N, C-alpha and C positions, 0 to 999 in steps of 0.2 A: 433590175432597173439600171440603164446605162447612164453615162454622164450627160448625154444630150437630153435625157428625159428628167434629170434631177432638178427639181425646182426648189431653190432655197427660199422662195417666197411662200411656199406651202408651210403652214404651221406644223404639219406632221413631219415633214422633212427636216425642218429646223430642229425640232425636238430630238429626232433621231440622230442628227449630227452632233448635237451637244452631249447627248447621252454617250454616244460612241467615243467622242473625243475625251470626255471626262473619264471614261473607263480606261482609255489608252494612257492617259496621264497618270492615273492612280497605279496602273500596272507597271508603268515605267519606274515610278518612284519606289514601289515595293521591290522591284528587281534590283534597283540601284542599292537599296538598303541591305538587300541580302547578298549583294555581290562583294567582291574583294574590296577591302578598305584598309585603313591603318590597323596594324596588328597591336594587340595589347602586349605589355611587358612579358607575359607568360608565353607568348608565341601563339595565342589564340585570338580569333577575331572577336571584337567587342560584342557583347550581347547584353540584353536586359536581365537583371537579376542574377549576376554572377555570384555564386556562393563562395565565400572565402574558405581557404583550407582549414580543416579542424584537426585537432589532435585527439585520437581515440584513447580509451582507457588501456592500461597495460593488460597483457594477457594474464588470465588467472584460471586456475583449475580448482575444483572442489576437493582438495586433498583432505586428509584427516585433520591436519592443523586448521585449515580453513573452516571445516565443519564445526570444530570445537570452538574456534574464535567466534563464529556466527552464533552458536548456541550461547556462548558467554554474553554476547551483545544483547540477546533477548532477555537474559537474566537482568541486565542493567536497565533494559526498557521497563521491566516490571518493577524493579527497585525504585527508579525515578518516578514512575507513575504512582506507586503507592505512597511515596513521600508527598506528592502533590495532593492526592485526594485526602490524605490524613490531615494536611494543613488547611483543608477547606472547613473543618469543624462541623461536618455533617453527621458524624457518629455521636449523637447525643440522645438523651432520653432512652427509649426502648432500643435504640440502635447502638447504645454505648458498648455493649458486649462485642459488637462487630469490629470495633476498633482494635480490640485485643487480637482478634483473628487476623485482621489485615496486617498488624504488626508482626505476628508470627509468620505470615506468608512472606513478608518483606525480609525477615531474618533468614528464612529458608532460601530465598533467592540469593541473598548475600553469601550464604554458605555454598550454594551451587556454583556461583561465580568464582569463589575462592578455590573450590575443588577443581574446576575446569582450568583455571589459570595455572594451578599446580601441575596438572597433567601436561599442559602445553609446555611449561617451563622444563619439566623433566624430559620432554622429547626434544629439547633444544630449540623450541619455537618461541615466538614472541606473543605473549598474551594480549588480548584485546579487551581492555577494562573500561568500556564505555558503552552507551546505548547505541543501537543500530539506527542510524539516521534515516534510512529508507523506511523502516517500520514506524518511526516517529512521524515522518512526513505523510505516509500513506494512511496510517490508521490512528495513532495515538493523538497527534495534534488535532486532526479533524474531530475526533471523538470528544476531546476536551473543549473544543470550540462549541460543539453542540450542547455540552453540559453547562458550561460557564457563560456561553454567549461570546460573540465577537462583533462589536459595533462596526468595525471597518469592513467586515464581510457581510454585514446585514443579517447576522445570525442572533436571534433572541435566545436568552438562557432557557434551559429546560425548566418545565414546571414540576418535574419530579427528579431533582438532581441526585438524591440518594439512590433511588432505583437505578438510575443510569450509571452511577459509579459502580454499583454492584454488577450491572450487565457488562460494563467495560472490564472489570476485574475477571469475570467469568470468561470473557473473550480472550483476554491475555493468557490466562492459565490454560485454556484449551489450545490456544495457538502454540504455547510452549510444549504441551504434551504431544501434539501432533508433530511438531518439529523433531522432537527426540525420537518419536516412533519412526519417522521417515529416515532420520540419520542412522538409526541402527542398521538399516539395510545398506547404507553407503560406507560406513566405517570399515576399514580393512582389518583391524586387529581385534581379537576377541575381548581383550581387557577394556578397549575403548567402547565396544558395543555394550559390555556389561555396565560400564559407568553411565552410558547414555540411558540404558534401560532403568537403572536405579533412580536417576534424576527424573526421567520421564514419568516414572510411577508416582513420584511425589507430586509432580505437576498435575497428574490426573486426580490424585486425592484432593488437591486444592480445588480443582474444578468441581469435583463431586460435592465438597462442602459448600461452595458458593451456590451451586445449583439447588441444593436443599434449602439454603437460606432464602433464595429467591422464590422457589416453588416447594414449600415444605410439605411434609406428610408422605403417605404412601403413594399418592398420585405423582409426586415429584421424583420417585425412584426410577421408574422406567419411562420410555418415550411416550409422549402424548402431544396432541395438537391443540393450540388455542382456538376455541370456537369463534372468537370475535375476529382474529386476524388471519386464521388459517395457517399460522406459522408454528413450528415446533416449540413446545415449552422447554425451559431448562430442565434437564434430567440428570440425576446422579449417575445413572447407567444408561447413556443414550443409545447404546447398541451392543451387540454381542462382541464386536471388535472395534478397536479405536478407529475413528474416521480420519481420513486425510483430505476431506473436502473443505470448501470455504466455510468460514464461521460467520454467521449473521449476528450482528450486534445492533440492537434497536435502541436509539438514543434521541435526545433532543425534545424540544417543545412540540406538543401535539398540534397537528393541523386542525382545521375546522372539521375535517372528517374523522378526527380522533386518531390519526396515524402519526407515528414518529419516523425519523429517518433511519434507514438501515445501512450500516457499513458492513462490507464483506471482507473479512480478514483471511489471508492465506499464508502458508508457510513461506519462508524467505526463498525467493527465486534467485537465479544466477546473478542478476544485477543488484542484488541486495545482500550478498554475502560479504563477510569480513575477510577479504583476500589478504595475502601477506603484505601487499603494498599499502593497504588501508591503515591509516593512523588515527588515533583519537585526537580530536581537536581541543 
């Protein structure tokens, strides 16, 4: 169509003109916005959503000292958790004897922490004598919320708090046992590996006692599956060799379908280790 035949009085031509003109204006505006303009103080062109510079964590390596500090932090996780659950007053009546077991476990963890701190000090390192904050954040605090409830988070308290406390204790002891088992393969010195094996063996014994308390009798010695949930039952001897997989802990108030919430615990990863620069708050 040439200019001589272009009729602005035609509705079709007017519409085409406005559409074409509108597109040209929008395109020009976009190109202007993308073109050169005033530069930012950093020497870059302004843009939407500029992320401010951040400071990363110091470099850290999983040395023998770091591994032992991390193991010590797990001992304090267990110590602090046992103190909290003992203060709840759940171990009464037929469960009164369990309080003595929990107190014994707490004392064992205190002895483990003291022994590890001594090894670190002897090696001219700095002990880490407090709980691992990442383990608290990822596992223990959410677990206690499911047991005790958290109004701010809309979590109702568990309808079986004693059972859940036992499940949490089993999870923590299994987590500790798996951690020591893993660290044996990472520690460079034979005497440190021997120490880790000795403590890890005690953590495994704790887990076995708790598994039998939760699932007593012959049926609770070896691995088995819960027919209702399809999940493994607690077992004193869950396998021929110690597992390094995630640890499923079932807690909280039952849903209408009869299910509880499952938390999966894992051994400390690189971002949750007690590096030399980490300090107890």
